[in-house]
N, C-alpha and C positions, 0 to 999 in steps of 0.2 A: 314337345320338341326337345326339352331338356332330357326327358326320359329316353327319347330316341337317341339323343346324342350320347348319353351314358351307355346305352345298349350298344351303339356302334363302337364306342371307345373300348368297351369290354371285349367286344368281338374281335376288334383289331388287335387288342392287347394279347389275346390268346393266340392269334395267328402269328404275331411278332415273336412271342415266346417260343412257338413251335419252330419258327425260322431260326431264331438264335440257337435253339437246341441242336438244330442240324448244322448250322455254320460253325458253332463253337466246338464241335467235336474235333479231336485231333485228326489231322489229315493222314491218310495212308500214303507213304512214300517209299521209294527204294531204300533199303537198309544201307546206310553209309556209316562206316566205322573206321577208326584210326588204330593202327597197330603201333604201339610205342615200343621202341627198342633202342639198342646202343649202336653208335656209329662203328664203322670198321676199326677205327683207332681204339675204341673201347672194348669191343668183343666182335671179332670178325664172324664167328659162328652165329651169334645172335642175329645180326643183320641179314645174313644169308638165309637163316631159318625164316625170319619175318618176310623176306621177299618171296621165298618159295611158297610159304603158307598163304601170303597175300594173293599171289597169282592164282592159287587154287580157289580161294574164296571168291575172287572175281569171276572165275569160270562158273561158279555156282550162282552168280547173279548178285553178288554183294559189291557195293562200291567201296574201294579200299584206298586209304591214304596211310603212308608209313612215315612216322615221326621218329627220326634218328636223333639221339641225344648223347651227350657225354656221360661218362660213368656217374659223376656226381649228380648231374641234372636228371638222369634216368632214375636214380634211386630216390631223389627228392620228389620227383613227379609220382612215382609208383608207391613208394614206401611211406612217404610223409604226407603228401597232399592228396593221394588217392585220385589223381586227376587223369584218368585213362579210360578207354573202352576195353581193349585187351592189350596185353603186352607179351613180349617174348624175351626171355633172359635166362640167367643161370641162378638157381636157388642154392644157397649154401648147404642145405640138407644136413645129414649126419649119418654115421654108420649105424646108429640106433634109431628106432622109429619115434622116439619121444618128442622130437621136434614137431610132429604132426599136431600135438595138443595146442601149442600157441599159434601154429600156422593156420588152424581151421576152427578153433573154438569161438563161438559167437561172442563170448565176453571180451575178446580182444579185437572185435571188428572195428572199433574206433581208435585203436592205438596205432602208433607209428612203428616202423621197422618191419621185420618179417612176421610180426604178430598179425595174422589174418589180413594181409593187404587186399584180399579179394572182397572183404565185406560180406563174407559168406555166413549166413545165419540159419541154423536148422536145429531145433531143440532135440529132435530124435538123434541127429548126428552127434550132438553134444554128449548124449548119454553114452555113446560108444567111446568117445574120447575120455570121458570121466572114468569109465570102467578100465580102459587101457592105462590111465594114469595111476589107478589104485591097485590094480591086479598084480599078482606075482606068480611065478612058476608057470605051469601049463596054462593056467587061466589067463596069464598075461599074453602068451602066444595066441590063444584063441581070441582074446580081445583085440589084439593088433590085426589079426586076420579079418575080423569083423569090421574094424574101422577101414581097412584098405578096400574091402569089397564094397562098403558103402561109398567110399571115395570114388571108386571106379564107376559107380552108378550115378553119383551126383556131378562129377567132373567140375568142381569149382576151379580147378586148373587141370591142364592136360600134361601129364608127364611125358616127355618125348624121348630122352636118352640120357645115359650116364657117359660122359666122355672118358676116354683113356688118357691118363696123364703121363707125359714124358718130360724129363728134364735132362740137361746136359751138364756133366761135371768133369773137372780135371782131378786126377788122382796123384799127380806128381808133387803137389804142394800140401794138400790135405787129403786124407783118406778116411775110410769108415763111413762113407756117405749112406750106406744102407742100414745103419744102426737106428736111424729115426726117420720119420716121414718129413720130407722137405717142405711140406706145407705148414709144419708146426715148428715151435721153438726147438724141439728135440732133434730136428734134422741138422741143427747148427751147433750142437753141443756134443762133447765127447769125441770130436774128430781127432784123428791122428795128426799132430801139428808138424809144421816144417821145422827143421833143425838148423838150417844154415842161413836163414834170412828172417827178416822181420815178419812176425806172425800176423799178417793182414789177410783176412778172409774177404775175397772180392766177389760180390754178387751182382749179376746183371738182372735188373728188375724192370719188367715191361709195364708197370703201372706207376704213374707219377704221384699218386695221391699221398703216399707216406712222406713225400718231401713237402707237402702242403699242410698236412694235418696229422697229429698223432694222438687224437682223442679216442680212447678205446670204446667210447659210447656212441661215436658219430657214425651212424649206419651209412651215410652217404660216402664215407671215406674208407670203410673197412670191408674187406671180403672175409677171409678167415682169421684176420688179425695176426698175421705172421710177425710183423715188425713190433706191434704193441705187445705181442706175446713174449718177445725177448726183453721188453722193457718192464713188464709187470708180471709178478708171480701169481700163481693160483695155489690153492690148498693141495691139490693133487694133479697128476698128469695122466690123461688117458693114454694108454699104450696100444698103438696099432700102427701098421705100416703096410705098404703095398706088397712086399715080398713075404709076408707072414711073420716077420720078426717083430719083436716089441719095439714100439717107438720110444721106449724109455731108456734104451741103451743096452749095454753089454751084460755079461753073465754075472758080474760082481755084485750088482744090486739085486738082492732077493728079499731082504727083510722088509716086511710091510706091504709087499706086493699082494694085491687082493683081486680075485676074480669074482664078479658078482653074477655071472651067467650071461651078461650082456657085454661087458667091457672090463678090461683089466686096468687097474689104477696103480700108479707108482706114487709113493710119498713125494711131496715137494715142500711147500711151506707147512703143510700138515704132516706130522710124523706118524700119526695113528688116528684111526676113526673106528667107532663102534656103532652098530645099528641095533636098536632095541625095539622089538615089535610091540605094538600096543596090544595088551592082552584082551582088550574089549573090541578089537577090530574083527568084525565078522563079515567079511566080504561075501556076498552071495555068489553062487556059481553062475557062469554065463549060460543063458539059454541057447541051445544050438539051432533054433529055428532059422531057416534060410529062405523063407518065402519072400518073394519080391512082389510088392503090391503095385496096383495101377494108379496110386495116388500121385499128386503133383510132384513130389520129391523123388519118387522111385525108391525111397528107403523103406525097408521093412518096418512097419509101425507096431510090431508085436511088442507090447510093453510089459511082458511078464518077467520083469527084472527087479532089481533092488530099488524100490520106489524112493526110499529116503535119500539114497546117494545119487541116483541117476535121473529120475524123472521130475523132480522138483528143482528148478533152477535157482530157487531162493533158499534152498537148504544149506545150512552151515555145515561144511564137511568136518567130520570128526577126525582127530589125529590118527594116523596109521602107526606112528612110531617116533622115536627120537634118534638123531644122529649126533653123537658126541665126538668132537674133533679136538685133538691135542696139537698145538702149534710148536714149531721149532723155535727154540729160544735164541735171544740175542741176534735177531735179524734186524736190519736197518733199511730204511729207504735211502735212495741215492743222495738225499740232502742231510743224512745223518740222524734223522728222527727214527726212534725205535718203532718197530712194527709189533703190535700186540693184538689181543682179542678185541680191543676197542675198534681197531681199523677194520677187522673182519665184520663185526656187528654193524658198523657204520656202512660198509659197502653193501651189505644185503639190504639194509633199510633204504639206502640211497638208490639202488637199482630199482626198487619197487616204486619209489616216488622221489624224484630228484628235488622236489620242493620240501621234502621231509615233513609233509602234512601241514605246510605253512601257507597253503594257497587253496582257494575254492576249487581250482582245477588241478587235479593230480597230474604229474608229469613223469610217468615211468620211463625208464631207459628204453630206447628202441633196440638195444642189444642186451642179451642175457636175461631177458624178461622171463622166459620160460624156465630158466635155471633157478630163479629165486621164487617163482610163484608158489611152489609147494611148501615153502618155509612159512609156517604160521607164526612162529615166535622164535626169538634168539635169546638165550640166557647165557651170560658170561659166568663161568665158574672159576674165575681166577684170571690172572694176567695172560695165561697161555692156553686156556681151555674154554670151549663153548659147547652148548647143547642146542641143537636145532629141533624144534617141534615141527613135524612134517605131516602133510595131508596127502602124500602119495606113497607108492610102494618104494622099497629100498633102491632099486635101480634108478628110478626117476628122481628120488630125493638126492641121490649122490651127484646129480648134475651140478649141484651147488659147489662141489669141489673144484669145478673148472672155471669159475668166474675170476677175473683179475681183481686182486686186492688193492683198493685205492687208499692213498694216505688221507686220513680224515682231516688232518690239519690244513690240507690244500683244497679238497673238494667241498668242505663245509662252506667255503666262501662262494660256492657256485650254485647255491640254491635259489638265488634271487631271479625274478623274471628277467629274461633277456631284453636288452635295449639296444637297438641298432638305429642310428640316425636315418631319418627319412624312409624307414621301412616299418610297416605294421607287422608286429610279431603276434603269432597265434597264441591264444590263451594256453597256459600250461607249458610254455617254452621257457626253459631256464638257461642260465649261463652254461650249466654243465653240458647241455646238449649242443651248443653252438661254438664253444671255445675250441680254438685250434690246439690247445694244450701244448704250447711250445714255450720253453722246453718242458718235456714231460718228466715227471719225477715218479718213478716206481721203485720196485725193489728187485727187479729182474737181473739176470746174469749179465746184461749189457745196459749201459747208461748212455743217454743222448750226449753227443759231442757237438755236431753242427749239421747244417744242411743248406743247400741252395735249391730253391724251388725248381722242379722239373729237371734237375741235374743229378743230385746225389743226396744221400743221408749217411752220416758217419756216426757209428756207435762205438763206444769204448768198453772194454771189459770192466765189469764192476768187481774189483778184487776183493771186496768185503762180502761177496755173495757166499751163501752157506755151502754151495757146491765146491768151493775152493778149500774148504776145511779138510784136513787129513782124516777126520773122523767120519766124514760123509762119503759114501761110495755111490755117488750119482754123477751122471755126465756133466762135465763142467765146460765153460767156455775156454777152449784151448787157444783161440785167436785173441790177440791183444786188441785188435781193431776189426770191426765189420764195416766195410765200405759198400754201400748199396748204390750202384750206379743206375740211373734211370735211362732206359733205352726203350723206345716205343714199340719196336717190332721184334718178333721172334728171330727173323733172319739176321738182324744186326746183333742181337744178343748171342746168337750162336757164333757169329764171327768173333765176338769178344772172347768167348771161351776158347775157340780154336786158335786165336792169335795170342793166347796166354795173357789177356788183359782182364779176364774174369775166371773165377774158379767154379761158378755154378750159375745156371739160369734158375732163379729162385721161384719163378712162377711157371706153370705148365706151358709147354710150347703150343703154339697154334697148330691146328690140325693139318693145315696145308703144307707145313714143313716136315711133318713127321716121317713121311715116306723117304724123303731125301736123307734125313738124319739116321734112320734105321739102315738105309742102304750104305751110307758112309761108314757106319759102325761095322756092318758086315764085311765091308772091304778092308777096314783096319784090322779086323780079327784074322783075316786071311793073309795079310802082308806083314803084320808086326805083332809080337807078343808083348811089347813094352809101351805101346801107345798109351798116353796118359788120359785120353778122352773116353768117357764112358756114358752110356745112356741109362738113366734110371727110370723105370716105370713104377708108378705108385697107384694104389687104389684110392677111391674117393667116395664120399657120400653125397657129393654135389651132383646136381642134375639140371638139364635144360627143360624148360616147360613153357607153356602158353597159359597166361593167367587171365581170368575174366573179372571185370568189375561188377560183381553181383549186386551192387547197390542200385543199379539202374536196369531197365528193360532194354533189350530182350535178354541181357546177360544174366538176369535174375532167374530166368526160366531154365530149369535143368534139362528140359527136352531140347531146347535150343543149344545148350552147351554140349550135349551128347552128340548132336548132329555135327557141330563144328569139329568135335574130336574125331568123328569118322571121316572128315575131309583131309586128315593129316596122315600121310603115308610115312610112318616113322622109320620103317626099314629103308625106304628110298632116301629119306633125309640123312640118315646115318651114312649112306654111301656117297651121296652128292655133296653134303656139307662137311662131313667129318672124315671123308675118304676112308670110311670103314673103321676109324679109330674111336668108336663109341659103341654102346650097347643099347638098343631100343628097349623101352620098358613100358609096362602097363601100370606099375606101382612105383612110387618114388622112394623106395627103400632098397637095401642091399638084397642080394639073392637069398641070404640066410633068412630074412624076415618076409620074403615074398610068398604068399600062400600059393599052393598048387593051382588054384583057380585063376590066378593072375600071372602065372609063369609065361614067359614069352616063348612061343612055339612057331615063330615065323610070321605071326600077326598078333594084333592086340586081341586078347580073348573076350574083352568086354565091348570095345568100340572098334571093330575091324574096319579097315579102310574101304571106302566105297569106290573101288576102282582096282586097277592092276598096274604094277611097275611105275607108280607115280602118276599115271594117267587117271584122272577122275572120271567116273561114270556119271555124266551130268544128269541123265534121266533118273538114276538111282538117288542122286543127291537131292534133286527136286522132289522126288517122292518122299524122301525122308523128312524134308522140311515141311511138306504138306501134311504128312502124317502127324508131325509135331504141332500142327495148328497154324502154320504160316502159309502165305499165298504168293503166287507169282503173277505178274502181268503178262500181256501178250508178247512182250519183248524179252521175256526170260529174266526179268529183274525181280529179286526177292523183295516183297513189300512188307512193311511193318507200320504200325500206327505210332506216330510221335506225339 
């Protein structure tokens, strides 16, 4: 009887195990996802893109919820907490493709900021990024093309369009607005000043965050860092602008201007720099194979490349060369402390790890991370000279010239782990990353005066700034005061300029007002030769995109991401959301760097829209998802296993 009981028990146990095996399998349900984006107050174009894309995804059988957040909350959710399914927003980008390295390399997948917020990891893709990082000359161009083509295959994010940027200025009080890009510090220096009244430069700013926080490392509060760029100096200034003129200023500054084939730099805190190639650097030539395989990633897995550099992720990269920088002497921070090589060396070390190796959990800066990553070592060669040992090519290594130089005597005190009452702070979060940094102390051409949250920020000219010296022929702050008035909408910012209460709209105008602004300018040109209001159009490296959280399924599946990309009619979105004032793209770089294979010719050459004129071909969309391995139920709902 006992034996029978045991046998029955064993038999029942096997049956129950089989039942549990069936019951415990993840259920197949309709795919439900949330699109995280900004509210209309934060970015009108982002929410409209999210709504239009969401409606298309619903047509394809996906359950959609849209989560609208403020600027700070959106960036905290996406860039710090990585708590999203997909998101729609604007990437800062750059006019050079080097930002792709930190944006997509797997070693940055767990970091904050624009360092791979997608959690995208692919060792083969890493090899393309590594080669791009180290290559020079024609090999660099080929490496960038290879990276972009692999990006178009993988689609960790979907580049949508590059917006056209328009700003409104008055020329009766200040002139020379086209000498520098108005998204950078150089747009507000070297202006022709007024002669009969107090030199107060008045900016209408549609983002309130500078009135709340002036921490140059706080990714939640910074876009391109216009205001902090006026407060903090860099070693050099990248020179570019929308009308083809140098952003560095007029004709008088020529000494030390250097073109590296990618970008022109003008001296700033650094008066001179020299690149010395490592004689032992023997980069292998790129293989030109372009086969596309049918493997899971879609990336060509031909590995006939430099195995030491590219295929072993644990290999220590050999130095490519050294960059020697000479500093301008007798420069001071706004509090009177002298700025020396110590502050530059500190800044580079600090941006790499804001704990300064004093914690089990490193805390790299969420901004400027890619600028300092190629710097393997910093050697001070005196009070005003440094040598940087670099593991990237010359154009990439020179990105370090663009970082803000921080006063060591202030930021050294911010290496401790952050402590906020009643709030659990994540490991690796230092005071440097959460401080409001008010008042800020930099060495820039303007210094902080005062502010009222969500109303204004006032900066005063720093008369001890080196650009004020007679011996220095660089654009200087001609205004005694820069008053930044916070105004939430483009329409009201335009009114401030038109009513002579502001001299410039410092941020790009929203797309929905541009047609009216351009029509008004055309009318002014026909009726008056002396009207002081002018529209400035500028180029930008920034772009709108849809990002996937590749840390979780189904967003980790490149086939799924590619189908989603094909549900987006970029041409139609440019027309409907941007009123035509944007350029649809298949690659997130400037035209100069876009390979012919990804050039826009009326449609996306890699992921063409599954429909016409904004209307999705539902049957084609279903077929694409099914070919990618997904299934629909009888009610047309896309099903996935959770």
